[in-house]
FINU-737540 format. One record per residue (C-alpha): residue number from 1; residue in three letters; x, y, z. Coordinates in Angstrom, 3 decimals, always signed. Layout:
BEGIN
NUM Ala X Y Z
...
***
This chain:
BEGIN
1 Unk +0.000 +0.000 +0.000
2 Unk +1.261 +3.472 -0.876
3 Unk +1.702 +5.614 +2.245
4 Unk -0.605 +8.671 +2.565
5 Unk -0.072 +11.495 +2.389
6 Unk +2.985 +11.290 +0.080
7 Unk +6.241 +12.462 +1.564
8 Unk +7.672 +15.937 +0.857
9 Unk +9.718 +14.721 -2.085
10 Unk +6.662 +13.188 -3.714
11 Unk +4.624 +16.385 -3.280
12 Unk +7.288 +18.331 -5.166
13 Unk +6.703 +16.319 -8.332
14 Unk +4.851 +18.534 -10.839
15 Unk +3.994 +18.471 -14.525
16 Unk +6.932 +19.040 -16.846
17 Unk +6.864 +22.591 -18.397
18 Unk +8.048 +21.486 -21.810
19 Unk +6.511 +21.001 -25.198
20 Unk +3.805 +18.320 -25.238
21 Unk +5.938 +15.785 -27.183
22 Unk +8.748 +15.823 -24.561
23 Unk +8.429 +13.293 -21.663
24 Unk +10.357 +13.243 -18.414
25 Unk +10.828 +9.442 -18.165
26 Unk +12.582 +9.637 -14.826
27 Unk +9.485 +11.067 -13.131
28 Unk +7.258 +8.547 -14.900
29 Unk +9.420 +5.747 -13.576
30 Unk +9.127 +7.218 -10.090
31 Unk +5.345 +7.288 -10.340
32 Unk +5.307 +3.768 -11.739
33 Unk +7.228 +2.484 -8.779
34 Unk +4.795 +4.230 -6.408
35 Unk +1.950 +2.313 -8.020
36 Unk +3.777 -0.951 -7.651
37 Unk +4.901 -1.253 -11.280
38 Unk +8.478 -2.462 -11.543
39 Unk +10.334 -0.646 -14.336
40 Unk +12.405 -3.808 -14.919
41 Unk +9.311 -5.937 -15.295
42 Unk +8.208 -7.138 -18.691
43 Unk +5.788 -5.336 -20.921
44 Unk +3.066 -7.888 -20.093
45 Unk +3.564 -7.357 -16.378
46 Unk +3.129 -3.602 -16.829
47 Unk -0.029 -4.254 -18.718
48 Unk -1.420 -6.629 -16.031
49 Unk -0.614 -4.177 -13.241
50 Unk -2.256 -1.294 -15.020
51 Unk -5.210 -3.451 -16.039
52 Unk -5.694 -4.508 -12.447
53 Unk -5.658 -0.933 -11.326
54 Unk -8.236 -0.042 -13.940
55 Unk -10.514 -2.779 -12.617
56 Unk -10.228 -1.247 -9.170
57 Unk -11.207 +2.074 -10.693
58 Unk -14.311 +0.441 -12.152
59 Unk -15.161 -1.007 -8.744
60 Unk -14.503 +2.336 -7.113
61 Unk -16.977 +3.962 -9.495
62 Unk -19.629 +1.376 -8.683
63 Unk -18.809 +1.297 -4.939
64 Unk -18.857 -2.533 -4.878
65 Unk -16.361 -4.787 -2.996
66 Unk -14.072 -2.118 -1.553
67 Unk -13.786 -1.082 +2.051
68 Unk -12.921 +2.507 +3.119
69 Unk -9.187 +1.897 +3.399
70 Unk -8.949 +0.047 +0.071
71 Unk -11.040 +2.726 -1.622
72 Unk -8.738 +5.426 -0.295
73 Unk -5.638 +3.550 -1.464
74 Unk -7.131 +3.065 -4.920
75 Unk -7.985 +6.736 -5.114
76 Unk -4.378 +7.606 -4.357
77 Unk -3.227 +5.412 -7.220
78 Unk -5.771 +6.932 -9.554
79 Unk -4.430 +10.349 -8.613
80 Unk -0.926 +9.256 -9.526
81 Unk -2.159 +7.883 -12.848
82 Unk -3.787 +11.227 -13.546
83 Unk -0.474 +12.892 -12.954
84 Unk +1.110 +10.459 -15.397
85 Unk -1.562 +11.571 -17.872
86 Unk -0.339 +15.172 -17.556
87 Unk +3.248 +14.074 -18.169
88 Unk +2.359 +12.091 -21.236
89 Unk +0.231 +9.047 -20.422
90 Unk +0.163 +7.977 -24.050
91 Unk +3.675 +6.545 -23.646
92 Unk +2.427 +4.097 -20.950
93 Unk -0.577 +2.835 -22.914
94 Unk -0.973 -0.998 -22.456
95 Unk -1.291 -3.086 -25.631
96 Unk -4.845 -3.337 -26.874
97 Unk -6.080 -0.430 -24.760
98 Unk -7.080 +2.713 -26.704
99 Unk -5.736 +5.831 -25.064
100 Unk -9.138 +7.501 -24.976
101 Unk -10.775 +4.571 -23.151
102 Unk -8.072 +4.477 -20.487
103 Unk -8.316 +8.219 -19.845
104 Unk -12.084 +8.026 -19.599
105 Unk -11.894 +5.199 -17.084
106 Unk -9.548 +7.238 -14.927
107 Unk -12.177 +10.020 -14.582
108 Unk -14.004 +9.198 -11.346
109 Unk -16.903 +11.620 -11.286
110 Unk -18.919 +9.925 -8.530
111 Unk -16.472 +9.659 -5.607
112 Unk -16.262 +11.998 -2.699
113 Unk -13.904 +11.166 +0.197
114 Unk -14.703 +12.317 +3.686
115 Unk -12.677 +11.422 +6.738
116 Unk -12.607 +12.666 +10.374
117 Unk -10.704 +11.906 +13.603
118 Unk -12.676 +10.421 +16.542
119 Unk -10.698 +9.724 +19.783
120 Unk -7.567 +7.658 +19.044
121 Unk -8.973 +6.078 +15.856
122 Unk -9.650 +7.270 +12.391
123 Unk -12.887 +6.597 +10.654
124 Unk -12.799 +7.015 +6.940
125 Unk -16.058 +7.288 +5.086
126 Unk -16.575 +7.064 +1.431
127 Unk -19.617 +8.652 -0.114
128 Unk -20.519 +8.166 -3.695
129 Unk -22.163 +11.257 -5.123
130 Unk -23.118 +11.212 -8.790
131 Unk -21.818 +14.279 -10.772
132 Unk -19.287 +15.456 -8.091
133 Unk -15.599 +15.947 -8.873
134 Unk -12.802 +13.604 -7.810
135 Unk -11.768 +14.151 -4.210
136 Unk -10.825 +17.731 -3.297
137 Unk -7.081 +17.247 -3.713
138 Unk -7.319 +16.060 -7.328
139 Unk -6.140 +18.455 -10.072
140 Unk -7.517 +18.964 -13.588
141 Unk -5.157 +18.983 -16.575
142 Unk -4.343 +22.427 -18.200
143 Unk -5.813 +23.247 -21.625
144 Unk -4.093 +24.869 -24.613
145 Unk -4.586 +28.654 -24.734
146 Unk -2.974 +31.968 -25.729
147 Unk -1.862 +34.771 -23.461
148 Unk -2.734 +38.218 -24.821
149 Unk +0.325 +40.422 -24.240
150 Unk +0.303 +44.230 -24.619
151 Unk +3.762 +45.807 -24.473
152 Unk +5.112 +42.867 -22.462
153 Unk +2.218 +42.755 -19.980
154 Unk -0.311 +39.892 -19.976
155 Unk -3.843 +41.252 -19.923
156 Unk -5.741 +37.947 -20.325
157 Unk -5.957 +34.401 -21.668
158 Unk -8.056 +33.147 -24.558
159 Unk -8.532 +29.904 -26.478
160 Unk -9.147 +31.772 -29.758
161 Unk -7.286 +34.875 -30.917
162 Unk -9.645 +35.646 -33.804
163 Unk -12.242 +37.525 -31.680
164 Unk -9.457 +39.627 -30.157
165 Unk -8.044 +40.503 -33.578
166 Unk -11.515 +41.369 -34.846
167 Unk -12.156 +43.624 -31.834
168 Unk -8.854 +45.496 -32.311
169 Unk -9.621 +46.028 -36.006
170 Unk -13.128 +47.287 -35.211
171 Unk -11.727 +49.708 -32.614
172 Unk -9.223 +51.022 -35.184
173 Unk -11.933 +51.433 -37.861
174 Unk -14.172 +53.377 -35.459
175 Unk -11.346 +55.757 -34.559
176 Unk -10.439 +56.354 -38.204
177 Unk -14.068 +57.140 -38.973
178 Unk -14.289 +59.590 -36.058
179 Unk -10.950 +61.302 -36.764
180 Unk -11.109 +61.023 -40.567
181 Unk -7.428 +60.113 -40.412
182 Unk -5.234 +57.023 -40.541
183 Unk -4.895 +55.567 -37.025
184 Unk -2.056 +53.496 -35.607
185 Unk -1.327 +51.947 -32.209
186 Unk +2.092 +52.585 -30.731
187 Unk +2.100 +49.356 -28.667
188 Unk +2.529 +45.850 -29.998
189 Unk -0.020 +43.085 -29.328
190 Unk +1.355 +39.545 -29.092
191 Unk -0.279 +36.147 -28.661
192 Unk +1.895 +33.563 -26.882
193 Unk +0.936 +29.866 -26.802
194 Unk +0.529 +28.520 -23.269
195 Unk -1.560 +26.089 -21.147
196 Unk -3.819 +27.250 -18.329
197 Unk -6.626 +26.021 -16.120
198 Unk -9.960 +26.604 -17.787
199 Unk -10.954 +28.894 -14.930
200 Unk -8.082 +31.232 -15.884
201 Unk -9.550 +32.014 -19.314
202 Unk -10.538 +35.689 -19.629
203 Unk -13.874 +36.815 -20.984
204 Unk -13.443 +38.388 -24.451
205 Unk -15.323 +41.543 -23.381
206 Unk -12.936 +42.014 -20.490
207 Unk -9.951 +41.673 -22.840
208 Unk -11.475 +44.207 -25.249
209 Unk -12.108 +46.763 -22.493
210 Unk -8.568 +46.360 -21.195
211 Unk -7.128 +46.820 -24.692
212 Unk -9.156 +49.975 -25.409
213 Unk -8.209 +51.468 -22.044
214 Unk -4.509 +50.731 -22.472
215 Unk -3.936 +51.397 -26.175
216 Unk -1.891 +54.503 -27.032
217 Unk -3.703 +55.844 -30.105
218 Unk -1.686 +57.745 -32.715
219 Unk -2.772 +59.339 -35.990
220 Unk -0.663 +59.654 -39.097
221 Unk -0.323 +63.420 -39.633
222 Unk +1.959 +65.642 -41.702
223 Unk +4.240 +68.293 -40.206
224 Unk +4.946 +71.446 -42.241
225 Unk +8.663 +72.031 -41.688
226 Unk +9.990 +75.549 -42.418
227 Unk +13.772 +75.947 -42.518
228 Unk +14.157 +72.751 -40.492
229 Unk +11.628 +73.714 -37.799
230 Unk +8.301 +71.936 -37.388
231 Unk +5.736 +74.724 -37.511
232 Unk +2.332 +73.029 -37.543
233 Unk +0.851 +69.535 -37.993
234 Unk -2.088 +68.928 -40.339
235 Unk -4.052 +65.812 -41.271
236 Unk -2.369 +64.878 -44.560
237 Unk -0.105 +65.982 -47.410
238 Unk -3.024 +67.227 -49.505
239 Unk -3.980 +69.678 -46.729
240 Unk -0.373 +70.847 -46.311
241 Unk +0.006 +71.396 -50.075
242 Unk -3.298 +73.301 -50.232
243 Unk -2.172 +75.668 -47.454
244 Unk +1.104 +76.514 -49.204
245 Unk -0.595 +77.025 -52.563
246 Unk -3.193 +79.243 -50.866
247 Unk -0.419 +81.498 -49.575
248 Unk +1.081 +81.754 -53.070
249 Unk -2.257 +82.389 -54.816
250 Unk -2.548 +86.205 -54.330
251 Unk +0.845 +86.710 -55.980
252 Unk +0.091 +84.646 -59.075
253 Unk -2.150 +87.337 -60.535
254 Unk -0.283 +89.482 -63.063
255 Unk -1.421 +92.635 -64.867
256 Unk -2.039 +92.845 -68.597
257 Unk +1.496 +93.945 -69.506
258 Unk +3.214 +91.758 -66.903
259 Unk +4.367 +88.181 -67.314
260 Unk +4.959 +86.052 -64.215
261 Unk +8.190 +84.166 -64.860
262 Unk +8.729 +82.510 -61.486
263 Unk +7.096 +82.139 -58.098
264 Unk +8.801 +80.437 -55.178
265 Unk +9.220 +80.506 -51.417
266 Unk +12.157 +82.264 -49.806
267 Unk +12.275 +79.531 -47.133
268 Unk +12.933 +75.788 -47.389
269 Unk +9.495 +74.225 -46.875
270 Unk +9.058 +70.456 -46.579
271 Unk +6.377 +67.991 -45.501
272 Unk +7.158 +65.250 -42.967
273 Unk +4.935 +62.248 -42.177
274 Unk +4.624 +61.726 -38.451
275 Unk +2.695 +59.665 -35.881
276 Unk +1.221 +62.084 -33.362
277 Unk -1.584 +62.409 -30.849
278 Unk -4.832 +63.558 -32.414
279 Unk -4.944 +66.601 -30.118
280 Unk -1.790 +68.044 -31.760
281 Unk -3.329 +68.165 -35.251
282 Unk -4.390 +71.668 -36.397
283 Unk -7.269 +72.135 -38.803
284 Unk -6.651 +73.678 -42.231
285 Unk -8.082 +77.132 -41.529
286 Unk -6.115 +77.699 -38.311
287 Unk -2.919 +76.353 -39.877
288 Unk -3.306 +78.778 -42.802
289 Unk -3.809 +81.743 -40.439
290 Unk -0.722 +80.764 -38.456
291 Unk +1.565 +80.539 -41.477
292 Unk +0.113 +83.414 -43.532
293 Unk -0.402 +85.779 -40.592
294 Unk +3.057 +85.487 -39.099
295 Unk +4.174 +85.219 -35.517
296 Unk +4.035 +88.818 -34.313
297 Unk +0.936 +90.278 -32.677
298 Unk -0.550 +93.185 -34.624
299 Unk -0.552 +96.606 -32.922
300 Unk -2.536 +99.577 -34.147
301 Unk -2.445 +103.331 -33.598
302 Unk -5.238 +105.875 -33.942
303 Unk -4.113 +109.008 -35.762
304 Unk -4.295 +112.163 -33.629
305 Unk -4.635 +115.801 -34.692
306 Unk -1.305 +117.095 -36.016
307 Unk +0.171 +113.619 -36.630
308 Unk +2.268 +112.899 -39.700
309 Unk +3.633 +109.573 -40.885
310 Unk +7.100 +110.731 -39.929
311 Unk +6.054 +111.824 -36.418
312 Unk +4.163 +108.561 -35.875
313 Unk +7.137 +106.442 -36.953
314 Unk +9.461 +108.475 -34.730
315 Unk +7.104 +108.268 -31.757
316 Unk +6.904 +104.465 -31.963
317 Unk +10.599 +103.969 -32.814
318 Unk +10.107 +102.354 -36.198
319 Unk +11.344 +103.448 -39.606
320 Unk +9.086 +104.995 -42.192
321 Unk +9.737 +102.021 -44.458
322 Unk +8.496 +99.661 -41.731
323 Unk +5.393 +101.797 -41.219
324 Unk +4.672 +101.737 -44.956
325 Unk +5.213 +97.971 -45.108
326 Unk +2.826 +97.456 -42.190
327 Unk +0.154 +99.456 -44.056
328 Unk +0.253 +98.148 -47.595
329 Unk -1.097 +100.574 -50.150
330 Unk -0.243 +103.639 -48.034
331 Unk +2.002 +106.233 -49.676
332 Unk +3.869 +108.970 -47.888
333 Unk +1.904 +111.517 -49.926
334 Unk -1.455 +110.099 -48.836
335 Unk -3.591 +112.091 -46.443
336 Unk -4.038 +110.770 -42.910
337 Unk -6.799 +112.187 -40.732
338 Unk -7.569 +112.031 -37.004
339 Unk -9.307 +108.751 -36.223
340 Unk -7.560 +106.744 -38.941
341 Unk -6.124 +103.392 -37.816
342 Unk -2.547 +102.506 -38.722
343 Unk -0.730 +99.216 -38.157
344 Unk +2.496 +99.682 -36.225
345 Unk +3.989 +96.202 -36.555
346 Unk +5.092 +94.324 -39.604
347 Unk +4.161 +90.646 -39.119
348 Unk +7.189 +88.407 -39.482
349 Unk +5.897 +86.033 -42.066
350 Unk +6.775 +82.389 -41.534
351 Unk +6.721 +82.014 -45.319
352 Unk +7.670 +84.733 -47.829
353 Unk +6.596 +84.504 -51.466
354 Unk +9.168 +85.667 -54.008
355 Unk +8.057 +86.462 -57.566
356 Unk +9.994 +87.309 -60.690
357 Unk +8.017 +89.340 -63.212
358 Unk +8.822 +90.754 -66.619
359 Unk +6.888 +93.896 -67.473
360 Unk +6.961 +96.393 -70.320
361 Unk +5.944 +100.040 -70.353
362 Unk +6.653 +103.276 -72.188
363 Unk +8.385 +106.326 -70.852
364 Unk +8.680 +109.805 -72.283
365 Unk +12.027 +111.135 -73.436
366 Unk +12.351 +114.813 -72.537
367 Unk +13.339 +117.184 -75.313
368 Unk +16.208 +119.605 -75.029
369 Unk +15.871 +123.341 -75.314
370 Unk +18.341 +125.131 -77.535
371 Unk +18.808 +128.890 -77.774
372 Unk +20.028 +130.836 -80.774
373 Unk +20.803 +134.525 -80.979
374 Unk +18.735 +136.847 -83.084
375 Unk +20.162 +140.316 -83.678
376 Unk +16.847 +141.549 -84.983
377 Unk +15.277 +141.303 -81.533
378 Unk +16.004 +143.198 -78.375
379 Unk +17.678 +141.448 -75.461
380 Unk +14.441 +141.431 -73.517
381 Unk +12.687 +139.641 -76.348
382 Unk +12.577 +135.959 -77.340
383 Unk +10.459 +133.727 -79.454
384 Unk +9.986 +130.044 -80.013
385 Unk +11.235 +128.954 -83.388
386 Unk +10.544 +125.237 -82.989
387 Unk +8.265 +123.695 -80.388
388 Unk +9.833 +120.871 -78.472
389 Unk +8.299 +117.434 -78.587
390 Unk +8.953 +114.619 -76.164
391 Unk +10.125 +111.298 -77.473
392 Unk +8.900 +107.868 -76.401
393 Unk +10.899 +104.789 -75.423
394 Unk +9.792 +101.257 -74.640
395 Unk +11.307 +99.672 -71.559
396 Unk +11.276 +96.010 -70.506
397 Unk +12.315 +95.283 -66.933
398 Unk +12.623 +92.276 -64.648
399 Unk +11.092 +92.970 -61.255
400 Unk +11.800 +90.911 -58.121
401 Unk +9.112 +91.176 -55.448
402 Unk +8.710 +89.686 -51.994
403 Unk +5.143 +89.393 -50.759
404 Unk +4.123 +91.811 -53.522
405 Unk +6.618 +94.532 -52.546
406 Unk +9.260 +95.405 -55.108
407 Unk +12.792 +94.572 -54.019
408 Unk +14.790 +94.914 -57.227
409 Unk +14.302 +96.162 -60.781
410 Unk +16.655 +95.397 -63.659
411 Unk +16.274 +96.868 -67.158
412 Unk +16.381 +94.087 -69.722
413 Unk +15.723 +96.138 -72.854
414 Unk +15.268 +99.771 -73.724
415 Unk +14.211 +100.866 -77.205
416 Unk +13.475 +104.348 -78.582
417 Unk +10.064 +104.350 -80.231
418 Unk +9.977 +108.073 -81.044
419 Unk +12.866 +110.513 -81.050
420 Unk +12.348 +113.786 -79.167
421 Unk +12.325 +117.087 -81.037
422 Unk +14.447 +119.872 -79.607
423 Unk +12.848 +123.147 -78.676
424 Unk +14.556 +126.096 -80.353
425 Unk +14.240 +129.576 -78.875
426 Unk +15.519 +132.744 -80.497
427 Unk +16.801 +135.341 -78.057
428 Unk +17.458 +138.936 -79.037
429 Unk +20.866 +140.542 -78.796
430 Unk +19.977 +144.132 -79.701
431 Unk +19.907 +146.633 -76.908
432 Unk +16.379 +148.004 -76.469
433 Unk +15.988 +151.768 -77.041
434 Unk +15.437 +154.096 -74.147
435 Unk +11.872 +155.282 -73.775
436 Unk +10.552 +158.675 -72.579
437 Unk +7.199 +159.931 -71.473
438 Unk +7.056 +161.999 -74.678
439 Unk +6.901 +158.955 -76.788
440 Unk +3.705 +157.250 -75.776
441 Unk +3.723 +155.137 -78.920
442 Unk +7.227 +153.957 -78.203
443 Unk +6.197 +153.305 -74.635
444 Unk +3.214 +151.341 -75.811
445 Unk +5.329 +149.476 -78.283
446 Unk +7.982 +148.812 -75.672
447 Unk +5.339 +147.815 -73.134
448 Unk +3.765 +145.567 -75.665
449 Unk +7.114 +143.913 -76.352
450 Unk +7.715 +143.529 -72.657
451 Unk +4.432 +141.728 -72.211
452 Unk +5.445 +139.255 -74.848
453 Unk +8.667 +138.464 -72.971
454 Unk +7.152 +138.413 -69.433
455 Unk +8.855 +136.199 -66.867
456 Unk +5.574 +134.271 -66.575
457 Unk +6.798 +132.204 -69.509
458 Unk +9.436 +129.630 -68.499
459 Unk +12.687 +129.112 -70.332
460 Unk +12.399 +125.337 -70.209
461 Unk +15.620 +125.115 -68.207
462 Unk +14.950 +123.946 -64.642
463 Unk +17.178 +124.214 -61.582
464 Unk +17.034 +122.553 -58.157
465 Unk +14.703 +124.633 -56.027
466 Unk +16.656 +124.347 -52.769
467 Unk +19.941 +123.234 -51.308
468 Unk +20.105 +119.921 -49.455
469 Unk +20.541 +116.165 -49.763
470 Unk +18.434 +114.005 -52.054
471 Unk +16.892 +111.466 -49.696
472 Unk +14.530 +109.717 -52.125
473 Unk +14.643 +109.552 -55.905
474 Unk +12.011 +109.345 -58.593
475 Unk +10.760 +105.810 -59.306
476 Unk +9.077 +102.797 -57.745
477 Unk +8.977 +102.765 -53.956
478 Unk +6.961 +100.422 -51.664
479 Unk +5.223 +99.061 -54.750
480 Unk +4.132 +102.513 -55.973
481 Unk +5.613 +105.238 -58.164
482 Unk +7.357 +107.990 -56.236
483 Unk +6.467 +110.918 -58.502
484 Unk +9.306 +113.278 -57.587
485 Unk +12.524 +113.688 -55.642
486 Unk +12.868 +114.451 -51.934
487 Unk +15.489 +116.980 -50.877
488 Unk +16.246 +116.951 -47.162
489 Unk +16.956 +120.369 -45.630
490 Unk +16.408 +122.195 -42.314
491 Unk +13.040 +123.799 -41.627
492 Unk +12.947 +127.337 -43.013
493 Unk +15.417 +126.757 -45.844
494 Unk +14.342 +128.931 -48.819
495 Unk +12.580 +127.244 -51.730
496 Unk +13.034 +128.998 -55.087
497 Unk +11.083 +128.724 -58.346
498 Unk +12.784 +126.166 -60.577
499 Unk +11.856 +128.276 -63.618
500 Unk +9.812 +131.367 -64.426
501 Unk +6.062 +130.979 -64.506
502 Unk +2.711 +131.684 -62.913
503 Unk +1.460 +130.327 -59.572
504 Unk -1.638 +128.238 -60.163
505 Unk -1.998 +126.853 -56.611
506 Unk -0.775 +127.934 -53.186
507 Unk -2.229 +126.310 -50.085
508 Unk -2.976 +123.009 -48.320
509 Unk -3.314 +119.854 -50.437
510 Unk -3.828 +116.636 -48.460
511 Unk -0.717 +114.507 -48.138
512 Unk +1.356 +117.195 -49.858
513 Unk +0.762 +119.500 -46.922
514 Unk +1.435 +123.123 -47.882
515 Unk +1.931 +123.063 -51.639
516 Unk +2.889 +125.493 -54.412
517 Unk +2.254 +124.740 -58.104
518 Unk +3.812 +126.846 -60.858
519 Unk +2.767 +126.703 -64.523
520 Unk +5.739 +127.311 -66.830
521 Unk +3.822 +127.074 -70.095
522 Unk +3.953 +124.339 -72.703
523 Unk +2.180 +121.919 -70.353
524 Unk +5.008 +122.043 -67.785
525 Unk +4.073 +122.385 -64.100
526 Unk +6.297 +122.112 -61.008
527 Unk +5.205 +121.022 -57.502
528 Unk +6.806 +122.174 -54.203
529 Unk +5.362 +120.157 -51.277
530 Unk +5.530 +119.886 -47.431
531 Unk +6.399 +123.603 -47.084
532 Unk +6.437 +125.221 -43.651
533 Unk +5.295 +128.545 -45.132
534 Unk +4.283 +129.952 -48.523
535 Unk +5.509 +133.313 -49.841
536 Unk +3.381 +133.607 -53.025
537 Unk -0.283 +133.501 -53.952
538 Unk -2.374 +132.033 -56.739
539 Unk -2.134 +133.974 -60.041
540 Unk +1.156 +135.632 -59.124
541 Unk +3.923 +135.685 -61.752
542 Unk +7.323 +134.544 -60.474
543 Unk +10.828 +134.610 -61.864
544 Unk +13.300 +131.747 -61.874
545 Unk +15.137 +131.681 -58.536
546 Unk +12.515 +133.764 -56.710
547 Unk +11.756 +132.586 -53.156
548 Unk +8.272 +131.088 -53.167
549 Unk +8.219 +129.098 -49.895
550 Unk +10.313 +127.567 -47.121
551 Unk +11.168 +123.936 -46.276
552 Unk +8.933 +122.225 -43.736
553 Unk +7.310 +118.887 -42.819
554 Unk +3.615 +119.408 -43.348
555 Unk +1.199 +116.765 -44.612
556 Unk +2.380 +113.141 -44.812
557 Unk +6.027 +113.873 -44.286
558 Unk +8.860 +111.831 -42.832
559 Unk +10.718 +114.927 -41.669
560 Unk +11.834 +118.329 -42.942
561 Unk +12.279 +118.078 -46.709
562 Unk +11.044 +119.376 -50.035
563 Unk +9.131 +117.065 -52.346
564 Unk +9.791 +118.434 -55.870
565 Unk +7.975 +117.307 -59.013
566 Unk +8.023 +118.193 -62.700
567 Unk +4.921 +117.226 -64.657
568 Unk +4.450 +117.535 -68.395
569 Unk +0.872 +117.432 -69.574
570 Unk -0.072 +116.053 -66.188
571 Unk +2.398 +113.159 -66.248
572 Unk +5.267 +113.174 -63.723
573 Unk +8.799 +112.776 -65.073
574 Unk +12.149 +112.366 -63.380
575 Unk +13.060 +115.930 -62.286
576 Unk +16.770 +115.141 -62.286
577 Unk +16.625 +114.475 -66.039
578 Unk +15.569 +118.102 -66.672
579 Unk +17.580 +120.004 -64.086
580 Unk +20.521 +121.962 -65.483
***
């Protein structure tokens, strides 16, 4: 009879944790010896011993012919056989006995063992209960299963991985539908083959809840990288491309005589695919505002009485150029009034659009004035022999702009379309006769001749109207034509008529401030702007070099200077091309 309970060494014997096909024969031999099966005995002896034990199992099931002690001993042997089953019972199968039949016979489902101590003796009772499990110390064999592992941590056990896979896929599909983006999980899910007690299997719903709670969800976004710095993340490349093209769009429109040769970005802009949290993705509209609007907060100023562009720029410690750039479309000659709002900051664009344009236009060629002596006329007399006519030239230029503001202009071609015609003036050399009060006719004749040669008619030769430094020349400036030249000089410096003529305007004129206009005849008019004071009046005839005003900074002025223009038939020309 096998002693009960087994000694400590016997209790340490446990199923072998190896693949199912591997068998620890040493432990099987130990168990065989415990059941009275000699490992040196013949194959037939092993079969008889096992067959005899199986008969006892049958009797134990029926409860016939066994006393309490024999029943308990048989149960112990059955337990050992069950342990052999875990180790690989198929290797001990007797000849002629199907493995399935033997295993079934070893399942004793109707035996319950109860024992208690009374006094010095032990009474062992055996109760047969149909449908109960083998005695309470018996163990069931593990079943094949899979451990569900998330980032190295087991979150459950399942016999079938297909429902888990299907649940993960469904979770991913739902997220992609909600986010309208490609979704990815940063953790890895693994299924490892194992064997567990059936009670250890995890409900599929529990596994699904644990997965959803633990999964780190990422979306596949696109970062817009500007000069190596990630600026904003959007949902996909199509959105990123649309934003950049939207920033370029306003600068793709060219005028009738302008051809857009190239448009590009001043910065290195790239798109980078990236797995990110959904919360870091910016929608298209906000991303466009961020990139197009720049990084600097806009500040505004309300124009006060007496303000000029120059005084405003000086007050806020910015240059006039910066003030003009912050208020696109504003020219220094424009009128500003109290209550007007001006931007004081130039946004630092994250992206700057550079365009290269080729444009063609015509420009007048000023005629020259030539003088010839005429001895038949008095020195105070002159007449025009040939009227001057301006020529015309066609000019083709390449213009580089950044964000619509001209940065550089290069003349590609210049062609004369019409040659100018020189103006020829005859000037008398004969000394005029002296007149007396007794010769009214002579006086009338002389007076009449004097009227013909009045200083109200210009000579056509212009001179600079004041002394100073030219601070701004004629031409394109801030995207607009600067119609004259600026001559910087202290306040109060005299301003003289560039040529003889008649004053046709003297007073305030918007952005020009205090302005004087002189008509020199032949369609020629000169402008003298931003004066501090005016010394002539409308209709007055002035001589070349006569003081007509003084330098100031009225109107839209950047500081004390004279803005001087020459216009022919209403069209401004470069004054420096006519000054002698």
